[in-house]
C-alpha distance (Angstrom), angle and dihedral (degrees) to the residues before:
residue distance angle dihedral
X1 . . .
X2 3.78 . .
X3 3.79 121.9 .
X4 3.79 124.3 -132.3
X5 3.78 123.8 -177.2
X6 3.79 117.2 -147.8
X7 3.79 125.9 -168.0
X8 3.79 115.5 -143.4
X9 3.78 132.1 -176.4
X10 3.80 112.1 -112.2
X11 3.81 92.9 -102.4
X12 3.81 93.0 56.3
X13 3.80 91.9 43.5
X14 3.80 90.3 54.4
X15 3.79 90.5 47.1
X16 3.81 92.1 52.4
X17 3.79 91.4 47.6
X18 3.81 90.8 50.0
X19 3.81 91.9 49.1
X20 3.80 91.1 49.9
X21 3.80 90.2 55.2
X22 3.81 97.9 39.3
X23 3.80 97.7 43.5
X24 3.80 98.9 41.6
X25 3.79 100.7 -111.2
X26 3.78 115.4 153.1
X27 3.80 95.1 -141.7
X28 3.77 141.3 5.7
X29 3.82 87.1 -107.9
X30 3.81 90.3 61.4
X31 3.80 90.3 51.6
X32 3.81 92.9 48.8
X33 3.81 91.6 47.4
X34 3.80 89.4 53.1
X35 3.81 90.8 50.7
X36 3.80 90.1 51.4
X37 3.82 91.6 48.5
X38 3.80 89.9 51.7
X39 3.79 90.9 50.0
X40 3.80 89.9 50.1
X41 3.82 89.8 51.6
X42 3.81 91.2 47.9
X43 3.80 90.4 50.3
X44 3.82 91.6 48.9
X45 3.80 90.1 50.0
X46 3.78 91.2 50.2
X47 3.80 90.8 49.1
X48 3.81 90.3 50.4
X49 3.80 91.3 50.5
X50 3.80 92.3 48.9
X51 3.80 90.7 46.8
X52 3.79 90.7 49.6
X53 3.78 92.8 48.7
X54 3.79 90.4 51.7
X55 3.81 92.9 49.6
X56 3.78 95.0 72.9
X57 3.79 133.4 -113.5
X58 3.76 113.4 -1.3
X59 3.77 144.6 174.0
X60 3.76 126.5 -49.4
X61 3.77 110.1 -83.1
X62 3.81 97.9 -121.7
X63 3.81 134.0 140.9
X64 3.80 92.7 -88.6
X65 3.80 91.2 54.1
X66 3.82 92.4 47.8
X67 3.82 91.3 48.5
X68 3.81 89.7 53.6
X69 3.80 91.3 48.1
X70 3.80 90.9 50.5
X71 3.81 90.0 50.5
X72 3.82 90.7 51.8
X73 3.79 91.8 50.2
X74 3.81 92.8 47.6
X75 3.82 91.1 49.4
X76 3.80 91.3 48.6
X77 3.79 89.9 48.5
X78 3.80 91.8 50.7
X79 3.81 90.4 49.0
X80 3.81 91.0 53.7
X81 3.80 98.2 42.1
């Protein structure tokens, strides 16, 4: 695993430390990795939405459609974890 050092202002450092304790992460690195994974998932979702919009007319955007989209994103996330 590669190492990356990040400099944070004191306020952000304290926030990260608090999140580690409150959310059950073992280290600040685990918390940061989770944030990066979430950002990757958000980016993938955005890309899927843009791709879908460019593909022409589609399905009605109802709860069933959104549930299916969430399932696809979660599966893709699990495949890349």
